[in-house]
C-alpha positions in Angstrom: 4.6 -27.3 -34.3 6.7 -24.2 -36.8 4.0 -25.8 -39.2 1.0 -26.0 -37.3 2.9 -22.8 -36.5 2.9 -21.4 -39.9 -1.3 -22.8 -41.1 -3.0 -21.2 -37.4 -0.8 -17.8 -39.5 -2.1 -18.6 -42.5 -5.4 -19.1 -41.2 -6.0 -16.3 -38.2 -3.4 -13.8 -38.3 -0.8 -12.6 -35.8 0.0 -13.9 -32.6 0.3 -18.0 -33.6 3.8 -18.0 -33.0 6.0 -20.6 -32.7 7.0 -19.7 -28.9 3.1 -18.8 -28.6 2.5 -22.2 -29.9 3.9 -23.9 -26.8 3.2 -21.0 -24.2 -0.8 -21.8 -25.2 -0.1 -25.4 -24.1 1.7 -24.7 -21.9 -1.8 -22.5 -20.2 -3.6 -25.8 -21.0 -1.6 -28.2 -18.6 -0.6 -25.6 -15.7 -4.9 -24.1 -15.7 -7.4 -28.1 -16.8 -10.0 -25.8 -15.0 -12.5 -24.5 -18.4 -14.6 -22.6 -15.1 -10.5 -21.0 -13.4 -9.4 -20.1 -17.6 -13.4 -18.9 -18.6 -12.8 -16.7 -15.1 -9.0 -15.9 -15.9 -9.9 -14.7 -19.6 -11.9 -12.7 -19.2 -9.8 -10.7 -16.1 -6.3 -11.3 -17.0 -4.3 -9.8 -20.3 -2.8 -13.1 -22.5 0.6 -10.4 -20.8 -0.3 -11.1 -17.7 -0.5 -15.5 -18.3 3.1 -15.3 -19.7 4.3 -14.1 -17.1 2.0 -15.9 -14.2 2.4 -19.4 -16.1 6.0 -20.0 -15.6 6.3 -20.2 -11.7 6.8 -22.9 -10.5 4.3 -24.0 -7.6 0.7 -23.5 -8.4 0.3 -22.2 -4.5 2.3 -19.0 -6.0 0.4 -18.9 -9.5 -2.7 -19.3 -8.4 -1.4 -16.1 -5.8 0.0 -14.2 -8.3 -3.4 -14.4 -10.9 -5.3 -13.7 -7.7 -3.7 -11.0 -6.4 -3.6 -9.1 -9.9 -7.3 -10.7 -10.0 -7.8 -8.5 -6.9 -5.9 -5.4 -6.9 -6.3 -4.9 -11.3 -1.7 -4.8 -11.4 -1.4 -4.2 -14.8 1.8 -6.4 -16.2 4.5 -4.4 -15.6 3.0 -3.9 -11.7 3.1 -8.3 -11.7 6.6 -8.2 -12.3 8.3 -6.4 -10.1 6.2 -7.9 -7.6 6.9 -11.4 -9.2 10.3 -9.7 -9.0 10.8 -8.3 -5.6 9.7 -12.3 -4.1 6.3 -10.1 -3.0 4.8 -14.5 -2.0 7.8 -15.5 -1.1 8.1 -12.7 1.8 3.8 -13.1 2.8 4.0 -16.2 3.1 7.4 -16.2 5.5 5.8 -14.1 7.8 3.0 -15.3 7.6 3.9 -19.2 8.5 5.6 -16.9 11.0 3.1 -15.4 12.4 1.3 -19.2 12.3 3.7 -20.2 14.9 2.9 -17.6 17.0 5.7 -15.3 16.1 5.0 -11.2 15.5 6.6 -10.4 11.8 7.1 -7.9 9.6 7.3 -7.6 5.9 8.6 -4.7 4.2 9.7 -2.7 7.0 10.0 1.0 6.3 14.1 1.3 8.9 14.5 4.5 9.8 18.2 6.5 9.8 19.7 9.2 11.0 22.8 10.7 9.5 24.8 13.8 9.9 21.9 15.2 12.3 19.0 14.8 10.0 16.3 12.2 11.1 14.7 9.5 7.5 12.3 8.3 7.8 12.2 5.2 5.5 15.8 5.4 6.0 15.6 1.8 4.2 13.0 -1.5 3.6 14.0 -3.7 5.7 12.4 -7.4 3.2 10.9 -9.9 7.1 11.6 -8.4 11.0 11.0 -11.2 13.2 10.0 -10.7 16.6 11.6 -7.0 16.4 15.1 -8.1 17.0 16.3 -10.4 13.1 16.6 -8.9 9.6 15.8 -11.5 7.4 17.1 -10.5 3.7 15.5 -12.3 1.2 16.5 -13.3 -2.8 16.1 -15.6 -5.4 19.8 -16.4 -7.3 22.2 -19.3 -8.6 25.4 -17.7 -5.8 25.1 -14.6 -3.6 28.0 -12.5 -4.2 29.0 -10.6 -1.4 27.8 -6.9 -2.0 24.9 -8.4 -0.4 25.8 -10.2 2.7 27.6 -6.9 4.2 24.5 -5.0 2.3 22.7 -6.9 5.1 25.3 -6.0 7.4 25.1 -2.4 6.9 21.0 -2.7 7.2 21.6 -4.4 10.9 24.4 -1.9 12.3 21.6 1.0 10.7 18.9 -0.6 12.4 21.2 -1.4 15.9 19.8 -5.3 15.6 22.6 -7.6 16.2 21.5 -11.0 13.6 20.1 -11.9 10.2 19.8 -14.1 8.0 19.7 -13.9 4.2 17.5 -16.0 2.6 18.1 -17.7 -1.0 15.7 -19.0 -2.5 17.4 -19.8 -5.9 19.5 -22.7 -4.1 18.7 -26.3 -6.0 18.3 -26.9 -1.2 17.1 -24.0 0.7 19.2 -25.3 3.9 22.1 -24.1 1.5 21.4 -20.8 0.3 20.3 -19.6 4.1 23.8 -17.8 5.3 24.0 -15.9 9.0 25.2 -12.8 9.9 25.8 -11.0 12.4 26.8 -7.4 13.9 29.4 -7.0 16.3 31.3 -10.2 15.0 35.2 -9.6 13.6 35.2 -10.3 9.8 36.7 -13.1 8.1 
């Protein structure tokens, strides 16, 4: 790969580093359909694709590619949306609604402090049935501060139950932590 990189760089100029060649191969594997490739290349930059290609779920890749195209996201916006787990939040709310449940994402929760009302004290990732706060994360191991933050959200929103869902866990069932407002702490 290194010799091919050197040869292509000598013949065509920059852009053929060893790392870029691996990305190009990965791109061809992820998007084998020429029509899709042609369309993507007209509407998204190579830098956009560098962030979309490594996504492990084809549905997630398609979601972010389509959102970039439709909403004309910058690379910075794309990175923020991937990091903010927009796909997971959107999919979770969709699945809840599909099952007949009320669910909203990125809900502004007002709080009152010292007699002053703040219309957007914080944003809950998802509120289901007006009762359950779902906070989503994707880390190898959930720090205690995440659970304490969810407990604070429950108290501020005057809700009793919350779930912290970690998409970074090997199995999703191992990544779900229940947090209850009003229970004695361990």
